[in-house]
C-alpha positions as CSV (number, residue, x, y, z in Angstrom):
1,M,-107.0,-88.0,-20.8
2,I,-110.7,-88.7,-21.0
3,S,-112.1,-92.3,-21.2
4,I,-115.7,-92.8,-22.3
5,E,-117.2,-96.2,-21.6
6,V,-120.0,-97.3,-23.9
7,A,-121.3,-100.8,-23.1
8,S,-118.0,-102.8,-23.0
9,A,-115.9,-100.5,-25.2
10,V,-113.7,-97.7,-24.0
11,Y,-112.9,-94.7,-26.2
12,I,-110.2,-92.2,-25.5
13,A,-110.7,-88.5,-26.1
14,A,-109.1,-85.1,-25.5
15,L,-111.1,-82.1,-24.2
16,S,-111.8,-79.4,-26.8
17,G,-113.6,-77.2,-24.4
18,C,-116.7,-76.7,-22.2
19,Y,-119.6,-74.5,-23.1
20,D,-121.0,-74.5,-19.6
21,G,-121.0,-76.7,-16.5
22,D,-123.0,-79.5,-18.1
23,T,-121.9,-79.4,-21.7
24,C,-118.4,-80.1,-23.2
25,K,-116.9,-81.0,-26.5
26,V,-114.3,-83.7,-27.0
27,R,-112.2,-85.1,-29.9
28,F,-111.9,-88.8,-30.1
29,Y,-108.7,-90.4,-31.0
30,N,-108.6,-92.8,-34.1
31,F,-112.1,-91.8,-35.3
32,P,-113.1,-90.7,-38.7
33,E,-112.9,-86.9,-39.0
34,L,-116.6,-86.7,-39.7
35,V,-117.5,-88.0,-36.2
36,Q,-114.2,-87.3,-34.4
37,E,-115.5,-84.2,-32.4
38,Q,-118.6,-84.7,-30.2
39,S,-120.5,-82.7,-27.8
40,L,-121.2,-84.2,-24.4
41,R,-124.2,-83.5,-22.1
42,F,-123.8,-84.6,-18.5
43,E,-126.9,-86.5,-17.3
44,G,-128.5,-86.1,-13.9
45,F,-127.8,-82.3,-13.3
46,D,-128.3,-78.9,-14.7
47,T,-126.0,-75.9,-14.3
48,P,-126.9,-72.2,-14.9
49,E,-126.9,-71.0,-18.6
50,R,-124.2,-68.8,-19.8
51,S,-125.9,-67.7,-22.9
52,R,-129.0,-66.0,-21.5
53,P,-128.8,-65.6,-17.8
54,K,-131.8,-64.0,-16.2
55,C,-129.9,-62.3,-13.4
56,A,-126.3,-61.5,-12.2
57,E,-126.3,-64.5,-9.7
58,E,-127.1,-66.9,-12.6
59,K,-124.3,-65.4,-14.7
60,A,-121.7,-65.7,-11.8
61,K,-122.7,-69.3,-11.0
62,A,-122.6,-70.2,-14.7
63,R,-118.9,-69.0,-14.9
64,Q,-118.1,-70.9,-11.7
65,A,-119.7,-74.1,-12.9
66,R,-117.9,-73.9,-16.2
67,A,-114.6,-73.4,-14.5
68,L,-115.1,-76.3,-12.1
69,T,-116.1,-78.6,-15.0
70,L,-113.2,-77.5,-17.1
71,A,-110.8,-78.3,-14.3
72,Y,-112.5,-81.6,-13.7
73,M,-112.3,-82.6,-17.4
74,Q,-108.5,-81.7,-17.6
75,G,-107.6,-84.6,-15.3
76,D,-107.8,-88.3,-15.9
77,V,-111.6,-88.8,-16.2
78,T,-113.8,-91.8,-16.9
79,L,-117.3,-91.1,-18.1
80,K,-120.0,-93.6,-18.6
81,A,-122.2,-93.2,-21.7
82,S,-125.5,-95.0,-22.5
83,G,-124.9,-94.5,-26.2
84,D,-127.9,-92.3,-26.3
85,F,-128.1,-88.7,-27.5
86,D,-130.2,-85.7,-26.4
87,R,-132.5,-83.7,-28.7
88,Y,-129.5,-81.5,-29.7
89,G,-127.4,-84.5,-30.7
90,R,-125.2,-84.5,-27.7
91,L,-123.9,-87.8,-26.4
92,L,-125.3,-88.3,-22.9
93,V,-122.7,-89.2,-20.2
94,R,-122.6,-89.6,-16.5
95,A,-120.0,-88.2,-14.1
96,P,-121.2,-88.8,-10.5
97,D,-118.1,-87.2,-8.9
98,L,-118.6,-84.0,-10.9
99,Q,-122.2,-84.0,-10.2
100,K,-121.7,-84.3,-6.4
101,Q,-119.1,-81.5,-6.4
102,L,-121.3,-79.1,-8.5
103,V,-124.3,-79.8,-6.4
104,A,-122.5,-79.5,-3.1
105,E,-121.1,-76.1,-4.1
106,G,-124.5,-74.8,-5.2
107,L,-123.5,-74.7,-8.9
108,A,-125.8,-77.6,-10.1
109,K,-129.3,-78.8,-9.4
110,P,-130.7,-82.4,-10.1
111,A,-132.0,-82.6,-13.6
112,S,-135.5,-81.3,-14.3
113,D,-136.7,-83.2,-17.3
114,G,-135.5,-80.6,-19.8
115,K,-137.0,-77.6,-18.1
116,R,-134.7,-74.7,-17.3
117,Q,-133.8,-74.2,-13.6
118,N,-134.5,-71.0,-11.8
119,W,-131.2,-69.6,-10.4
120,C,-132.5,-66.2,-9.5
121,D,-134.1,-65.5,-6.1
């Protein structure tokens, strides 16, 4: 079960899937169908891109980051949301425990103001 706190309200959602290590999709319970499914973007860190990796190392790390994020999101999780959305319409959320784990394992780097991180040496 995923709880998403926005201001003083808590919304319950189920995981639909994760695109990569910093982007997932959830389905909110008891929401109108039009807005029931939402993409989430984790704030504070970037993970390697799955769609256009620049090298084999980035591709491997992207797979690992996605797997770790999927495992994290399948537990009982509480995410904090500011209520803001990024330029792609994804709800911005914070998950400090996930961020620490991904960074510690070398699968994420602190956010870089929207610029793509270099994962290839």
